[in-house]
Backbone bond lengths (Angstrom), bond angles and torsions (degrees), N, CA, C in turn:
res aa  C-N    CA-C-N  psi(-1)  N-CA   C-N-CA  omega(-1)  CA-C   N-CA-C  phi
1 M - - - 1.467 - - 1.527 110.69 -
2 K 1.352 113.65 -45.03 1.459 118.26 179.02 1.525 110.70 -64.94
3 F 1.366 115.60 -36.16 1.457 119.93 -179.55 1.524 110.33 -63.75
4 R 1.337 116.84 -42.50 1.457 121.13 179.17 1.529 111.42 -63.24
5 S 1.337 116.75 -40.84 1.467 120.91 179.89 1.515 110.59 -64.55
6 A 1.328 116.48 -42.60 1.459 120.32 179.43 1.520 110.58 -65.07
7 F 1.341 116.47 -39.68 1.458 120.59 179.22 1.539 110.80 -64.81
8 A 1.337 116.17 -42.13 1.461 120.68 179.69 1.522 110.75 -64.18
9 L 1.330 116.36 -40.20 1.462 120.39 179.45 1.522 110.67 -65.91
10 A 1.327 117.43 -42.15 1.460 121.23 179.10 1.520 110.91 -63.77
11 F 1.350 116.15 -39.91 1.466 120.78 178.66 1.527 110.80 -64.11
12 L 1.343 117.23 -40.75 1.462 121.96 179.94 1.524 110.59 -64.29
13 I 1.322 116.50 -43.29 1.472 120.53 179.52 1.519 110.57 -63.70
14 A 1.337 116.90 -42.89 1.466 120.81 -179.50 1.522 110.70 -65.17
15 T 1.341 117.37 -40.72 1.465 120.97 179.60 1.511 111.31 -64.99
16 T 1.331 116.56 -42.18 1.466 121.24 178.69 1.514 111.01 -62.60
17 A 1.341 116.65 -40.83 1.465 120.76 178.96 1.522 110.80 -64.12
18 M 1.346 117.18 -38.17 1.455 120.68 179.02 1.528 110.99 -66.63
19 V 1.328 117.32 -40.40 1.469 121.21 178.52 1.514 110.25 -63.19
20 R 1.324 117.53 -43.66 1.460 121.14 178.92 1.516 111.34 -63.84
21 A 1.348 116.25 -38.58 1.462 119.27 179.31 1.521 110.43 -66.04
22 D 1.351 115.93 -42.45 1.464 119.35 178.72 1.525 110.80 -64.04
23 D 1.350 117.10 -38.76 1.451 121.31 -179.28 1.527 110.95 -65.59
24 S 1.330 116.59 -37.32 1.469 119.86 -179.47 1.522 111.71 -70.55
25 E 1.342 117.26 -23.91 1.454 121.12 -179.60 1.524 112.52 -87.60
26 Q 1.325 117.53 -9.93 1.457 120.34 -179.48 1.525 110.59 -73.80
27 P 1.326 117.44 148.26 1.469 119.97 176.23 1.519 110.13 -68.28
28 T 1.323 116.23 156.09 1.456 121.40 177.94 1.528 109.00 -121.04
29 A 1.324 115.59 174.05 1.463 121.07 -178.29 1.521 112.84 -81.71
30 S 1.311 118.47 -3.46 1.465 120.73 -179.05 1.521 110.55 -60.28
31 G 1.335 116.46 137.29 1.454 120.72 176.75 1.510 112.78 123.74
32 L 1.328 114.58 -169.98 1.462 122.18 -177.75 1.524 111.17 -91.04
33 W 1.348 114.74 138.18 1.455 120.63 179.86 1.519 110.53 -134.69
34 E 1.332 115.15 145.99 1.458 121.44 177.26 1.527 108.70 -107.99
35 A 1.345 115.70 115.38 1.460 120.97 177.93 1.521 109.42 -78.86
36 L 1.327 116.10 132.06 1.458 121.65 -178.18 1.532 110.02 -109.96
37 D 1.330 116.18 140.96 1.457 119.74 176.99 1.526 110.53 -81.83
38 D 1.326 116.89 -174.28 1.468 120.79 -175.98 1.526 112.83 -62.74
39 S 1.339 116.55 -24.73 1.469 120.04 -179.98 1.524 112.62 -91.01
40 G 1.351 116.31 0.59 1.455 120.04 179.04 1.513 114.58 86.47
41 K 1.335 116.65 10.03 1.468 120.13 179.34 1.526 110.50 -95.03
42 P 1.347 116.79 149.55 1.472 119.28 -178.18 1.519 112.43 -63.22
43 E 1.330 114.27 136.02 1.463 121.19 -179.38 1.518 111.46 -112.49
44 G 1.331 116.08 -28.26 1.455 120.38 179.41 1.513 110.45 179.66
45 W 1.327 115.69 161.03 1.458 122.08 175.17 1.522 108.50 -110.01
46 F 1.331 115.28 136.38 1.457 121.47 179.89 1.523 109.63 -125.12
47 L 1.322 115.22 146.55 1.456 121.16 175.73 1.524 108.45 -112.67
48 F 1.333 115.72 117.50 1.460 121.40 177.43 1.528 109.75 -94.43
49 T 1.307 115.80 131.35 1.464 122.29 173.98 1.524 107.80 -128.21
50 Q 1.338 115.81 163.40 1.461 118.92 -176.54 1.518 111.61 -137.53
51 K 1.313 114.27 151.70 1.455 122.40 174.10 1.519 107.53 -145.04
52 D 1.343 115.40 117.89 1.467 121.32 -179.17 1.527 111.87 56.28
53 D 1.343 116.50 44.28 1.465 122.76 178.50 1.522 113.62 63.01
54 V 1.325 117.97 18.50 1.461 122.82 171.74 1.524 106.81 -113.07
55 Y 1.328 116.62 126.93 1.457 121.76 -170.14 1.531 111.15 -110.69
56 S 1.330 114.71 147.53 1.464 121.78 175.49 1.523 107.94 -141.23
57 A 1.338 115.37 159.20 1.463 119.77 -178.10 1.520 110.17 -140.46
58 R 1.322 115.48 142.37 1.465 120.65 176.60 1.525 109.27 -123.50
59 L 1.311 114.63 153.74 1.458 121.31 179.09 1.523 109.24 -76.91
60 V 1.337 116.70 127.97 1.462 120.18 -178.99 1.527 112.81 -119.30
61 K 1.336 116.53 -11.91 1.461 119.79 178.04 1.524 109.01 -161.61
62 G 1.341 115.97 139.33 1.453 120.00 -179.80 1.519 111.68 -121.64
63 F 1.332 116.69 157.55 1.455 122.69 179.70 1.526 109.47 -128.83
64 K 1.325 116.15 138.61 1.459 120.24 176.51 1.520 109.31 -89.94
65 K 1.321 115.76 145.20 1.458 119.98 177.07 1.526 110.18 -75.08
66 E 1.313 115.73 149.47 1.459 120.60 179.94 1.525 110.64 -60.08
67 G 1.337 115.10 130.95 1.445 120.17 179.05 1.509 114.77 84.28
68 D 1.331 117.61 -1.68 1.463 121.04 179.65 1.523 108.74 -93.08
69 D 1.325 116.47 109.67 1.459 121.73 -178.94 1.532 112.10 -98.15
70 T 1.336 117.05 8.05 1.463 120.45 179.82 1.524 109.84 -68.89
71 P 1.330 117.98 130.15 1.470 119.92 178.05 1.529 110.57 -59.81
72 P 1.319 117.85 137.69 1.469 119.91 -179.25 1.524 111.68 -65.43
73 T 1.326 115.82 144.35 1.464 121.34 176.91 1.523 108.63 -77.27
74 V 1.297 117.23 122.57 1.461 121.66 -176.02 1.523 111.50 -93.80
75 V 1.325 116.59 -41.04 1.465 122.08 -176.37 1.521 109.39 -112.65
76 C 1.343 116.18 139.44 1.462 121.30 -178.73 1.533 109.37 -88.74
77 D 1.327 115.69 83.48 1.463 120.38 -179.43 1.518 112.27 -71.92
78 K 1.342 117.51 -21.53 1.462 120.72 -177.12 1.522 112.73 -99.11
79 C 1.322 117.61 1.61 1.461 120.00 -179.95 1.525 110.45 -68.80
80 P 1.332 117.65 145.69 1.465 120.52 -179.70 1.527 112.70 -83.98
81 G 1.317 115.13 161.13 1.462 121.54 172.20 1.512 114.27 58.63
82 K 1.329 116.11 -139.79 1.457 122.05 -175.83 1.523 113.24 -69.33
83 K 1.319 116.88 -16.52 1.465 119.51 -179.71 1.529 112.36 -80.90
84 K 1.319 116.95 -9.38 1.462 120.35 179.84 1.528 109.67 -64.26
85 G 1.321 116.29 129.50 1.456 121.02 -179.60 1.515 113.90 85.34
86 A 1.337 117.55 2.58 1.466 120.46 -179.07 1.524 110.17 -81.69
87 H 1.328 115.98 153.31 1.457 121.13 174.14 1.531 108.94 -70.17
88 I 1.318 116.30 133.82 1.459 120.39 -176.43 1.526 111.40 -70.06
89 M 1.322 117.67 -40.19 1.457 120.20 179.53 1.529 109.44 -70.91
90 G 1.317 116.06 115.04 1.451 121.53 -175.79 1.515 112.55 99.91
91 L 1.326 117.63 -5.40 1.462 121.68 -178.03 1.530 110.38 -77.75
92 T 1.324 116.66 135.62 1.456 121.27 177.04 1.521 109.24 -73.55
93 L 1.332 116.22 115.80 1.458 121.69 -176.70 1.526 112.20 -106.28
94 F 1.328 117.62 -20.08 1.461 122.20 175.17 1.524 108.41 -120.40
95 W 1.330 117.49 135.74 1.455 119.54 179.08 1.531 109.93 -154.07
96 G 1.334 115.37 162.16 1.459 121.32 176.64 1.511 115.42 71.77
97 M 1.338 118.06 20.63 1.462 121.26 -178.68 1.537 109.28 -80.95
98 K 1.340 116.48 110.31 1.459 121.48 -177.13 1.526 110.25 -91.85
99 R 1.315 114.97 127.49 1.460 120.17 -175.43 1.520 112.38 -85.13
100 D 1.329 115.50 137.49 1.459 123.36 171.41 1.522 106.75 -140.12
101 G 1.327 116.04 86.65 1.456 120.70 -175.07 1.512 110.67 69.51
102 L 1.326 116.60 -118.21 1.462 121.39 179.24 1.529 112.36 -92.64
103 N 1.331 116.92 -1.48 1.460 121.69 -177.07 1.526 111.66 -106.81
104 Y 1.331 115.40 148.23 1.467 122.33 179.58 1.534 107.69 -134.07
105 T 1.339 115.67 126.31 1.461 119.77 -174.52 1.527 110.85 -135.24
106 D 1.353 114.29 176.15 1.477 123.40 175.00 1.521 112.63 64.49
107 G 1.329 117.87 22.28 1.464 120.42 -179.28 1.512 112.40 -95.29
108 H 1.320 114.77 178.03 1.464 122.50 176.80 1.520 109.21 -136.22
109 V 1.330 115.21 152.66 1.459 121.06 177.73 1.521 108.12 -133.78
110 L 1.324 115.38 139.16 1.459 122.71 179.65 1.522 109.37 -106.96
111 D 1.319 116.56 128.81 1.460 121.97 174.22 1.534 107.04 -94.28
112 P 1.336 117.51 106.56 1.471 119.57 -175.68 1.524 113.91 -68.98
113 R 1.323 117.06 -12.88 1.465 119.65 -178.84 1.524 112.12 -69.78
114 D 1.337 116.50 -35.75 1.467 118.73 179.83 1.526 113.37 -132.48
115 G 1.350 116.74 2.39 1.460 120.12 177.39 1.516 114.46 80.53
116 S 1.327 118.50 8.57 1.464 121.27 -179.47 1.526 110.60 -74.39
117 V 1.335 115.98 142.31 1.462 122.16 176.68 1.520 108.59 -115.71
118 Y 1.337 116.27 129.04 1.459 122.01 -177.58 1.526 109.67 -120.83
119 H 1.337 115.52 160.50 1.461 120.19 168.08 1.527 107.89 -70.36
120 A 1.336 115.31 154.79 1.465 118.40 -178.25 1.529 110.66 -143.44
121 K 1.309 114.82 144.69 1.454 122.76 172.01 1.519 107.58 -143.72
122 M 1.307 117.19 161.75 1.458 119.81 178.23 1.514 109.59 -159.79
123 W 1.327 115.19 163.35 1.455 120.24 179.45 1.518 109.21 -148.66
124 L 1.332 114.17 147.03 1.461 122.60 -178.49 1.516 110.88 -98.39
125 D 1.336 115.70 146.45 1.457 119.39 166.45 1.525 108.80 -69.17
126 E 1.308 116.45 157.28 1.464 120.03 -176.12 1.517 112.87 -61.89
127 D 1.334 117.34 -30.01 1.466 119.28 179.00 1.524 112.30 -83.13
128 G 1.342 117.04 -4.76 1.461 120.96 175.81 1.514 114.98 75.71
129 K 1.345 118.06 10.94 1.462 120.41 -175.30 1.525 113.91 -94.15
130 M 1.334 117.05 -18.77 1.464 121.31 179.98 1.518 109.43 -129.27
131 L 1.332 115.12 138.57 1.457 122.71 178.37 1.533 107.72 -121.66
132 H 1.323 116.37 128.65 1.459 121.57 -178.37 1.533 108.01 -106.08
133 V 1.318 116.74 114.84 1.462 123.02 -172.60 1.530 108.38 -110.94
134 R 1.332 115.83 128.32 1.461 120.24 -178.42 1.530 110.69 -126.85
135 G 1.317 115.43 123.65 1.456 121.40 172.73 1.512 108.73 -105.34
136 Y 1.335 116.61 141.69 1.462 118.43 -175.06 1.532 110.94 -154.63
137 L 1.324 114.43 162.02 1.464 123.10 175.72 1.525 108.67 -109.72
138 G 1.322 115.83 124.79 1.463 119.41 176.30 1.508 112.95 76.94
139 I 1.332 117.79 -79.89 1.460 121.98 -178.15 1.528 108.92 -122.90
140 P 1.345 117.46 152.14 1.464 120.58 -176.64 1.521 114.49 -56.88
141 M 1.344 117.01 -25.62 1.472 119.07 -178.76 1.524 111.13 -64.54
142 L 1.339 116.10 -28.90 1.461 119.87 -178.28 1.515 109.75 -95.44
143 G 1.296 115.44 71.46 1.458 118.86 -177.43 1.513 112.34 -161.51
144 K 1.335 114.65 -168.20 1.457 121.64 -178.15 1.525 108.96 -140.00
145 T 1.326 115.56 140.58 1.464 121.49 -178.45 1.519 110.61 -109.94
146 Q 1.335 115.22 135.21 1.462 122.05 173.70 1.516 109.23 -112.97
147 D 1.311 116.43 146.05 1.459 121.68 175.26 1.524 108.82 -100.19
148 W 1.313 114.83 127.26 1.461 120.87 178.80 1.518 109.04 -112.45
149 R 1.322 115.08 143.80 1.455 121.55 -178.22 1.530 109.21 -109.52
150 R 1.350 115.99 131.36 1.463 119.51 -179.79 1.527 110.18 -68.58
151 L 1.324 115.57 137.94 1.455 122.36 176.75 1.523 109.56 -105.48
152 P 1.324 117.41 153.38 1.477 118.92 176.13 1.523 110.27 -64.42
153 D 1.320 115.52 152.76 1.459 120.61 -176.83 1.525 112.42 -59.94
154 D 1.332 116.88 -27.53 1.462 120.05 -177.90 1.533 112.40 -95.66
155 A 1.342 117.18 16.86 1.467 119.83 178.25 1.525 111.20 -62.99
156 M 1.317 117.06 -30.44 1.465 122.81 174.45 1.517 108.66 -128.83
157 K 1.320 115.77 138.62 1.449 119.51 174.78 1.526 109.26 -69.72
158 A 1.314 116.32 148.54 1.462 120.57 -176.97 1.519 111.77 -56.51
159 E 1.335 116.56 -38.09 1.467 119.77 -178.01 1.520 112.47 -74.67
160 D 1.343 117.61 -13.65 1.461 121.26 179.22 1.532 113.09 -92.85
161 V 1.341 116.59 -11.41 1.462 120.12 -179.23 1.527 109.12 -76.81
162 P 1.340 118.19 121.42 1.467 119.83 179.94 1.522 111.03 -62.52
163 P 1.318 117.89 136.03 1.464 119.81 175.99 1.520 110.56 -70.34
164 E 1.324 116.00 166.87 1.455 119.85 179.00 1.527 109.27 -64.80
165 I 1.328 115.43 128.93 1.457 120.83 -178.22 1.521 109.75 -101.10
166 L 1.323 115.82 131.04 1.448 121.75 176.78 1.523 109.02 -99.90
167 A 1.323 117.08 -171.67 1.453 121.28 -179.47 1.520 111.20 -62.83
168 N 1.336 115.42 148.52 1.465 123.16 176.93 1.520 112.96 60.97
169 G 1.337 116.91 25.90 1.459 120.69 175.31 1.505 115.02 79.57
170 E 1.344 118.53 8.02 1.458 120.45 179.14 1.525 109.92 -72.69
171 V 1.332 115.42 145.02 1.459 121.06 -178.56 1.514 109.51 -102.98
172 S 1.340 115.82 134.98 1.451 119.85 176.73 1.522 109.15 -67.53
173 P 1.348 118.63 118.74 1.470 120.08 -175.76 1.518 113.16 -66.15
174 S 1.334 117.51 -24.75 1.461 120.33 -177.74 1.517 112.81 -86.20
175 D 1.338 116.67 -2.59 1.458 119.86 -174.38 1.514 112.50 -124.31
176 T 1.343 117.19 19.04 1.449 121.01 178.99 1.523 110.09 -74.20
177 P 1.323 119.59 126.16 1.463 121.28 -179.84 1.524 111.04 -59.62
178 P 1.323 118.02 142.58 1.460 120.04 179.05 1.517 111.65 -63.83
179 K 1.301 115.77 139.78 1.462 120.75 179.77 1.525 109.54 -93.10
180 S 1.318 115.80 147.77 1.454 119.49 177.24 1.516 108.55 -71.47
181 K 1.313 116.22 158.70 1.457 120.32 -177.25 1.519 111.96 -68.14
182 H 1.309 116.85 -27.20 1.454 121.18 -177.40 1.515 109.71 -126.72
183 A 1.296 117.29 139.59 1.457 121.55 179.97 1.512 109.70 -66.72
184 A 1.318 115.90 158.23 1.459 120.35 -178.97 1.516 110.46 -60.37
185 G 1.328 116.36 130.18 1.452 121.23 178.54 1.505 113.96 82.86
186 E 1.315 116.55 -4.11 1.463 119.09 -178.68 1.521 109.13 -100.20
187 K 1.299 116.41 128.74 1.449 120.54 -179.03 1.527 109.57 -85.42
188 P 1.337 116.81 139.83 1.456 119.03 179.23 1.517 111.16 -64.85
189 K 1.319 115.18 141.86 1.456 120.64 179.08 1.516 109.14 -93.36
190 H 1.319 114.92 129.92 1.457 120.37 -179.57 1.522 109.19 -104.41
191 K 1.312 114.95 134.21 1.456 119.69 178.08 1.520 110.37 -75.83
192 K 1.307 116.10 140.60 1.452 120.89 177.10 1.525 109.34 -72.70
193 T 1.301 115.39 136.07 1.460 120.26 178.82 1.517 109.04 -111.30
194 R 1.278 114.91 142.81 1.463 119.39 179.10 1.513 110.35 -79.53
195 S 1.281 116.71 138.74 1.468 120.13 175.04 1.515 108.83 -80.05
196 A 1.298 114.91 162.34 1.464 119.33 179.78 1.520 110.42 -61.75
197 K 1.343 116.25 -32.54 1.460 120.13 -178.69 1.518 111.32 -68.79
198 S 1.340 117.75 -37.48 1.461 120.43 -176.70 1.513 111.87 -74.48
199 D 1.340 117.59 -17.85 1.460 120.35 -179.74 1.527 112.52 -81.26
200 R 1.312 115.79 -10.13 1.464 117.79 -179.11 1.523 110.35 -75.44
201 P 1.313 119.31 138.39 1.479 121.32 178.61 1.521 110.46 -66.26
202 K 1.347 114.42 140.84 1.465 119.58 177.97 1.524 109.67 -77.27
203 P 1.288 117.09 134.85 1.473 119.15 -179.83 1.530 110.57 -70.87
204 S 1.306 116.45 139.79 1.472 121.84 176.65 1.519 109.00 -82.09
205 K 1.334 115.07 175.85 1.464 119.99 -179.30 1.512 111.38 -63.24
206 T 1.347 115.47 -26.36 1.468 118.61 -177.70 1.518 111.51 -85.98
207 G 1.409 116.29 -5.23 1.461 118.78 179.03 1.503 112.46 95.03
208 N 1.370 118.06 -6.22 1.461 121.27 179.16 1.521 109.67 -95.53
209 A 1.347 117.51 154.53 1.464 121.53 -179.79 1.511 109.50 -70.54
210 D 1.340 115.57 138.78 1.462 122.49 177.10 1.519 107.39 -90.86
211 A 1.311 118.53 110.39 1.460 123.28 -175.29 1.516 111.25 -62.03
212 D 1.363 116.20 -35.95 1.475 118.36 -178.66 1.518 111.22 -66.20
213 S 1.318 118.83 -40.33 1.448 121.75 -177.86 1.521 110.91 -69.22
214 A 1.322 118.99 -27.18 1.474 121.83 -179.87 1.514 111.07 -69.07
215 D 1.347 117.65 -26.96 1.450 121.23 -177.71 1.505 113.34 -87.24
216 K 1.326 118.55 -6.35 1.446 121.71 -177.17 1.519 111.02 -99.75
217 D 1.375 115.34 145.24 1.454 119.92 175.11 1.508 109.63 -68.63
218 P 1.330 119.18 150.04 1.473 120.43 176.88 1.507 110.57 -66.19
219 Q 1.284 118.92 145.80 1.469 124.03 -178.53 1.500 109.74 -76.85
């Protein structure tokens, strides 16, 4: 009896370890995604980040529809709470998405066009290349699903990714994209190094080393 119990416990531990290993090998929503409209054309780029298996996404690039001459909305005047008055580009529009394997639930999405907040869920394809995002009111059946396409990590340079924008245009200091060491188009400046030959003291007329000349850089 004891042998059977020990065997069952060992089997349970091994199965749990296998599930955890499989879960760690699954793709996640972290990274850049291209949101597609109903016609399959790009609508915007989003960057998903995670903390403690809770995921959020901010808008990092927008696209205008063909034939739409309406000036883009820059500031979210209709956003609720602390997001009111925030810049839309870089604003976190998805938050609270809890991961369970390939599924993400209990999240919320903000529509900056009218300030509406909806429930949100999403799920990944097994190959991690497509993300299906659904916003809904009340129950998931009353909603709409968008298909997002994964973008390569280098689709945007790190310095071009908008940082997270808070209310009134403030930038989150902990989320500022790293800057490159050299500005675009600027060539790095290299310091001149002295050769071993130039460091030798110049002999004086008397044949002795001139201490003053040894301390000076070569011309």
